[in-house]
C-alpha positions in Angstrom: 129.0 113.5 111.4 128.9 114.4 107.4 132.1 115.2 106.7 133.8 113.1 104.3 136.3 113.1 101.7 135.9 114.2 98.2 136.7 110.7 96.9 133.9 109.4 99.3 131.6 112.0 98.0 131.6 110.7 94.7 131.7 107.4 95.3 128.3 108.1 97.3 127.1 110.4 94.5 127.6 107.6 92.0 126.1 104.9 94.0 122.9 107.0 94.1 123.1 107.8 90.7 123.3 103.9 89.6 120.6 103.0 92.0 118.8 105.3 90.5 119.6 104.3 87.1 118.9 100.6 88.0 115.3 101.3 89.4 114.5 103.3 86.0 115.5 100.2 83.8 114.0 97.6 86.2 110.2 99.5 85.8 111.1 100.2 82.1 111.4 96.3 81.9 108.8 95.1 83.6 106.2 97.7 81.6 107.9 96.4 78.4 107.1 92.6 79.1 103.8 94.6 80.5 103.0 95.8 77.0 104.5 93.4 74.8 102.2 90.9 75.7 99.1 93.2 75.9 99.5 94.9 73.1 100.0 91.8 70.9 98.8 88.9 72.8 100.4 85.6 71.6 98.5 82.7 69.8 99.2 80.6 72.4 97.7 82.4 75.0 94.2 82.7 72.6 95.0 85.9 71.1 93.6 88.0 74.0 94.7 89.9 77.1 94.9 89.0 79.6 94.6 85.6 79.3 91.6 83.8 79.9 90.8 82.4 83.4 93.5 85.2 84.7 91.4 87.8 86.9 92.7 91.3 86.1 93.1 93.8 89.3 91.6 96.5 89.9 95.1 99.0 88.9 93.5 102.1 90.8 93.4 100.6 94.3 97.4 99.5 93.7 98.0 102.8 92.3 96.4 104.1 95.6 98.1 102.3 97.5 101.4 103.4 96.2 100.5 106.9 96.5 99.3 107.3 99.7 101.4 104.8 101.7 104.2 107.1 101.8 102.7 109.7 103.2 103.1 109.0 107.0 106.7 108.6 106.5 107.1 111.9 105.2 105.3 113.5 108.1 106.7 111.7 110.6 110.4 112.7 109.2 108.9 116.2 108.9 108.1 116.2 112.7 111.1 114.7 113.7 113.2 117.6 112.0 111.7 120.4 113.7 111.6 118.5 117.0 108.1 117.7 117.2 107.2 114.9 118.8 103.4 115.1 119.3 101.9 113.6 116.3 104.8 110.8 116.0 102.8 108.0 117.5 99.9 108.9 115.0 102.5 108.7 112.0 103.8 105.3 113.4 100.6 104.1 113.8 99.3 105.1 110.4 102.4 103.7 108.8 102.1 100.5 110.4 98.2 100.5 109.2 99.4 101.6 105.6 102.3 98.4 105.8 99.9 95.5 106.8 97.1 96.9 104.4 99.7 96.9 101.5 101.3 93.3 103.0 97.4 91.8 103.3 96.4 93.1 99.8 99.6 91.6 98.1 98.7 88.6 99.8 95.3 88.4 98.4 96.4 89.4 95.1 98.5 86.2 95.1 95.9 84.0 96.2 93.3 85.7 93.9 95.3 85.8 91.1 96.3 82.5 88.9 99.6 82.8 88.8 100.4 79.1 87.6 99.0 79.4 84.1 101.8 77.6 82.1 100.6 78.1 78.6 102.2 81.4 78.0 103.4 84.9 79.5 102.4 84.3 83.4 104.0 81.1 83.7 107.5 82.5 82.5 107.6 86.0 83.7 
């Protein structure tokens, strides 16, 4: 296992590089759209950002969720690599709890935030 021809190895490397580039471009496009709308809000939106009637989410909660959620998976991976099976149940339970928390947070955000604003950027983005 793990023995690939040089052609296959180059293909795997190229595929990984293209994946990383596509992720970078995806995040760049999201931030570009946000800053384009936030730094010079359209007149149709009342020249304010966020538009009136849109509740802004607390970004620190989202950031904490993004940074903390991979931790149990990393801990689980490290313990599996050293064949230490004692903390595996705890890691799996913590990962499942974090996944459920993220799912509930995302659901709450979609319910709380009015995404049906057809006056401008929110209805089209």
